[in-house]
C-alpha positions, 0 to 999 in steps of 0.5 A, a space after each residue: 542126061 544120057 541113059 543106059 540100057 541092059 537087054 536080058 532074054 529069059 525061056 518062058 516056063 517056071 525056070 525063066 520066070 523065077 530067074 526074071 524075077 530074081 534079076 528085077 528085084 537085085 536091078 531095081 536094087 541097083 537104080 534099073 527101071 524095066 523100059 520094056 518087057 515082051 513075050 517073043 515066039 520063036 517060031 518052028 525048029 525045022 529039025 523037030 518039025 520033019 522028023 515029027 512030021 515023018 512019022 505022023 504028020 500032026 504031031 509036026 505041030 509039037 515042032 514049036 520052039 518055047 517063047 522067050 521072054 526078053 526084058 529091057 532095063 534102063 537107068 540114067 548113066 552114073 558119073 564118078 564123083 569127079 564128074 567124068 565117067 567111068 572108064 572100067 580101068 580105075 
């Protein structure tokens, strides 16, 4: 059977982790399982890094962006009782 996937991205902070936990519980009740979960670094914010670096060079290290958590959910594709795939127009 074919699978369907959904991808969500959350900030790596207390609020983002709380949102992620709520979505995991909600989607788990709908039959979704976690396929992949990874923390990704977002690199440097150019404008913030330059401004802080002009003021005092070591402050440029504070220009780093926050990490994000990417979660991919998967489940088997659902079919209607007639055996057809749902079209969303019903």
